[in-house]
N, C-alpha and C positions, 0 to 999 in steps of 0.2 A: 836541382830541381825538385829531387827526392823530398830533399829537406823542407821545403817551400809548401810541398804538397801536404805535408804532415803538420806544418804549422798551420797554415790554411784549417784544417780539418781541426786541429784542436782549438784554434781560436772560435769556428764555428761551434763546436761541442760546448763550449765554455759559454759562448752568447747564450745558446738554448737552454742550459743549465742554469746561468744567471736569472733567464725569464721564467722557467716551468718550475723549480724549486721553491721559490717564496711564492708563485701564484696558488700552486698547490697546497701550500703551508696555510695562505692565507683561506681560501675555499674549504679546507678541513676545519678549521676554527670557525668559520661559519657555521658550518656544518653542526661543530659543538654548540655554537650559542643557539641554534636553532632547534638541536634535539632538547635543550635543557629549557627552553622555554615552551616548548609543545609537552615535555614532560610537567613542567609547572601549571601550565594552564589545563591540563587533565587532572591533575592533582586536585587545584583549585575548583574545577567543575564537580567534581566526584565527592570531596569533602564538603561544599556548599550543599547539595544537593543530599549527602546522607545527613548535615544537619538537621536542614529544613524538613528533610522527609519527603521531599515533592520534587519534581521537575518543573519548573516554568518554562513557557515560549521565550521569555525575555534572559532566563537563565541561559538558555541552549544557545538562543541568537548571540548574546554575548561570546560565549565559547567558539562559537565559530567563526565570528568576527575576530577574533584575538586569534585563531588559528591561521585564518585566510591573509593575516598581516605579514604572516612569514614569506609569502609569496609562494607559496606550494598549495597541492591541493589533498585531502585528506578522506580516508575512508574512517567513519567514526562506527565502532560498535560498542553498543549500550547492552549490558545484561543485567536482569533484575530477576533476582531468585526469591521468589516469596516463600515464607515458611507455612506449611500447611499440615493441621493436626486431624490425623485420622484415627478414629475408634479401631481398637481390634476387638473381635468378635471369636467365639470359639463355636464350634460346630459341636450342638448336641443331638441326641436322638429326636427331641421335640423341637429343634429348631436353633436359631443363633442365641447365643448368651453373651452379654457383654462382659469383658475379664476386667473392667476397669482400669487398664490401660490405652496410652495413645502412642501411636507411633509418628513421629516427625519426618514428612516430605519436603521436597523443595521443588517448586515449579518455576521454571525459566520462562521470562518475557524477553524478546530480544530486543532491536531497535526499532523494528517496525511495530511492533504494540506500543512504544515508548513515543514515537514520533506521531503514530494516528491518534494517541490521545493530544498530542500537543497542538498538532496542525489537522483537525477535523475535514472532511470534505465538506461539511456546512460552516458558513463562515459563520464567526463567533467572536465576542470580543475579546481582547487580551486578559481583562481583568476577570472575567467570567470563569467561575470556580471548576467547571467541566473542562478545561484546558489546562489543569493542573494535574501531571501524571504524579498518586500518590503513593507513599510507599508506608510500610510499617516498621515500628522498630524490630530490629532484630533480622530482617531482610538484608540481603546482599545486594549491593551494586557493584557493577564492573564497568569500566570505559577503557578502550583501546584504540589509540589513534594510530594509523599508520599511513605514512606519505605514498600516493598513488604514482607520483612520476619520480626523476631522477632529481637527484640535487647538483647543485652546480659542480661541487668535488667529483662524485660520481660520472658526471658527463665529461670533465675534464680528465679522469682518471681513464675512461673509456677511450677519449679520444687520443691519448698518448700511448695506452697499450693495448688498443684495439681488442678490447675485450672490455665485459662490463667488471665491476668489482663487486665483490660481496659484502652484503651488509649496507650497501650505499644509501639505501631507504632510513627513513626516520620512523621509529616505533616507540611509543609511550604507552605504558598501562597504569592504571590506578583504580582505587575502589576498596571495599570494604564493607563493615557491617554498619546499616543504617541506625543511627544513636537516637534520632526522634522521628515522633509521627507527625504528618501534617495536621494543622487544624480542620 
């Protein structure tokens, strides 16, 4: 009787493993494909915006549509760092004296500033130049895309092991220096 119980337990364990191992491998492969797609789309968006020197509503909409095709929801963070040149003055007894040098600083705009230009509260046509977020050559543009929810592999892992798996979300970063200025 004892032998039969062990054989039954072994058979049940083998049946469970025959189901869970391939399913987990398939879901992890699906996450890898999604992660690659999100990274490619983030790079494509950042490179296009850096090459054009601007972000248009159409470009941003295409980017979000391609991301939503993965079936997940994402938080998109856009950071634009503008170069700013500040003249350096020396204090003298009679006032300020221009030293002939300039300091470079960077001012950062977040995604709220970018989206405020792309989608203003007052209605405007998409072709209107005021809806283009313009950048200058030498500025920096960074895009970060992070999944909000859990992927299927993360949910399956949590179900099997009764805990969340570390790093089960999708994160992609892209960006760099703006190469051209918008017309």
